[in-house]
C-alpha positions in Angstrom: -16.8 -39.5 6.0 -15.0 -37.0 4.2 -13.1 -37.5 1.0 -9.7 -37.7 3.0 -11.1 -40.3 5.5 -11.8 -37.9 8.0 -14.6 -38.9 10.4 -17.0 -35.9 10.6 -20.0 -35.0 12.5 -22.0 -32.1 13.3 -22.5 -31.9 17.0 -25.5 -30.1 18.5 -23.9 -29.0 21.8 -21.2 -26.4 22.7 -19.6 -28.8 25.4 -16.0 -28.6 25.1 -16.0 -32.1 27.1 -18.1 -33.7 24.3 -15.8 -32.0 21.7 -12.8 -33.7 23.6 -14.1 -37.0 23.8 -15.1 -37.2 20.4 -11.7 -36.0 19.3 -10.4 -38.9 21.4 -12.5 -41.1 19.2 -10.8 -39.9 16.3 -13.9 -37.6 15.3 -13.8 -34.0 14.0 -16.8 -32.3 14.7 -18.6 -29.0 13.4 -20.3 -27.4 16.6 -23.9 -26.0 16.2 -25.4 -25.7 19.6 -29.0 -26.4 19.6 -31.6 -24.0 21.2 -34.7 -25.8 22.6 -37.0 -25.8 25.4 -35.8 -27.9 28.2 -38.8 -27.8 30.3 -39.2 -31.1 32.3 -42.8 -32.6 31.5 -45.3 -33.5 34.3 -44.2 -36.6 35.8 -41.5 -37.3 32.9 -39.0 -39.8 34.2 -35.3 -38.7 34.1 -34.3 -41.2 31.4 -37.3 -40.2 29.3 -36.4 -37.0 29.7 -32.8 -37.1 28.4 -34.0 -39.1 25.6 -36.3 -36.6 24.5 -34.2 -33.7 24.8 -31.3 -35.6 22.9 -33.8 -36.6 20.0 -35.0 -32.7 19.9 -31.6 -31.3 19.7 -30.7 -33.6 16.6 -33.9 -32.7 14.7 -33.8 -28.9 15.6 -30.3 -28.7 14.1 -31.4 -30.8 11.0 -34.3 -28.3 10.3 -31.8 -25.3 10.8 -29.6 -26.8 8.1 -32.2 -26.0 5.4 -32.6 -22.5 6.6 -29.8 -20.0 8.0 -27.0 -22.6 7.9 -27.2 -24.0 4.2 -23.8 -22.3 3.2 -22.1 -24.5 5.9 -19.8 -27.3 4.4 -20.5 -30.9 5.3 -24.2 -30.4 5.8 -24.4 -34.2 4.8 -22.4 -35.2 8.0 -24.2 -37.0 10.7 -25.9 -34.8 13.5 -25.1 -36.0 17.1 -26.7 -34.6 20.4 -26.3 -35.6 23.7 -28.3 -34.8 27.0 -27.1 -35.2 30.7 -29.0 -35.2 34.0 -28.6 -36.2 37.5 -31.2 -37.8 39.5 -32.1 -38.8 43.0 -35.1 -40.4 43.9 -36.7 -39.8 40.5 -35.9 -35.8 41.0 -34.1 -34.2 38.2 -31.2 -32.1 39.0 -30.3 -29.9 35.8 -28.0 -27.0 35.6 -28.3 -24.9 38.8 -30.0 -21.4 38.3 -27.8 -19.7 40.8 -25.3 -20.3 43.9 -28.2 -21.3 46.2 -29.7 -23.6 43.7 -26.2 -25.4 43.3 -25.7 -25.6 47.3 -29.3 -27.1 47.6 -28.4 -29.7 45.0 -25.0 -30.5 46.3 -26.7 -30.8 49.6 -29.0 -33.5 48.5 -26.3 -35.3 46.6 -24.2 -35.4 49.5 -23.5 -38.9 50.9 -25.9 -40.6 48.4 -25.9 -42.7 45.6 -27.6 -41.2 42.4 -28.0 -41.6 38.9 -26.5 -39.9 36.0 -28.2 -40.1 32.7 -26.8 -39.3 29.4 -29.0 -40.0 26.1 -27.5 -39.6 22.8 -29.1 -39.2 19.3 -28.0 -39.6 15.9 -29.4 -38.3 12.7 -28.0 -39.2 9.5 -29.7 -40.3 5.9 -33.3 -39.7 7.2 -32.5 -42.1 10.2 -32.7 -41.0 13.9 -31.6 -43.4 16.4 -31.0 -43.0 20.6 -29.2 -44.6 23.0 -29.0 -44.1 26.9 -26.5 -44.6 29.5 -27.2 -44.6 33.1 -24.5 -44.7 35.7 -24.7 -44.8 39.4 -22.6 -42.4 41.4 -21.8 -42.6 45.1 -20.8 -39.1 46.6 -18.9 -38.8 50.0 -20.4 -36.8 52.8 -20.1 -32.9 52.1 -19.9 -30.2 54.8 -21.3 -26.8 54.0 -17.8 -25.4 53.9 -17.0 -28.0 51.4 -19.7 -27.0 49.2 -19.5 -23.5 49.6 -15.8 -23.4 48.7 -16.6 -25.5 45.5 -19.2 -23.1 44.5 -16.9 -20.2 44.7 -14.6 -22.0 42.0 -17.6 -21.2 39.8 -17.2 -24.9 38.3 -20.5 -26.1 39.1 -22.3 -23.4 37.6 -22.9 -25.1 34.0 -23.2 -28.7 35.2 -25.9 -30.8 35.4 -26.3 -31.7 39.1 -24.0 -28.7 40.0 -20.6 -30.7 39.9 -18.1 -32.1 37.4 -16.7 -35.4 37.9 -13.5 -34.6 35.8 -12.9 -31.4 37.9 -12.6 -30.4 41.4 -15.2 -32.7 42.5 -13.8 -35.9 41.2 -12.1 -36.5 44.9 -15.9 -36.5 46.2 -16.9 -39.5 44.3 -16.5 -42.7 46.1 -17.5 -45.2 43.4 -19.4 -45.3 40.2 -21.0 -48.2 38.6 -21.2 -47.6 34.8 -19.6 -45.2 32.2 -17.3 -42.4 33.6 -17.6 -40.7 30.2 -21.2 -41.1 30.5 -20.9 -39.1 33.6 -18.8 -36.4 31.8 -21.5 -36.0 29.3 -20.8 -38.3 26.4 -20.9 -42.2 26.9 -18.1 -43.2 24.4 -19.2 -46.7 24.0 -22.7 -46.1 23.0 -21.7 -43.3 20.9 -19.3 -45.5 19.1 -21.8 -48.0 18.5 -24.4 -45.6 17.2 -21.7 -44.2 14.6 -20.8 -47.5 13.4 -24.4 -48.7 13.1 -26.1 -45.8 11.4 -22.7 -44.1 9.5 -20.3 -47.0 9.2 -17.8 -45.1 11.2 -15.1 -47.5 12.5 -14.0 -46.5 15.8 
């Protein structure tokens, strides 16, 4: 926390949705995106995959702060990272590589109940802790025309699973069991709990 009482963190993500959710929680963030290898390991379960990536992102930024970013103020702020993936029958759906990939993902997710796993990691004062949120999402049946129209909007192209629940695809979601903000990419409950436990931030 800064001298003026502002709750400040370093966010290892350039996601505007995560920035907005943190602002909603009363948290200011300095955005320093992490660049790591996000390749899935052989037979790696989706929940372990997102936990590993979230932790690696925080550690990558912690290492950077001793190098090219050494002149940035508030270097003693907590470092928060998150990673989200969609999974169906243990198959991981990351961000689509192209329109055909997005179409194939949405075709598989159509008329299904899938999992959205979002992991968060927090590094502060030499400690690193993680938390995981898993939400079940039921999607309505989608026609090819619906999928193609959605892809034409360009909304799915940088989203895990090729859709955004807070966007145009929100009307396709029949039911969720879990955290809406977790599906957006930052489960605010788990984030608040970690910030209080590790940093003493009262949200």
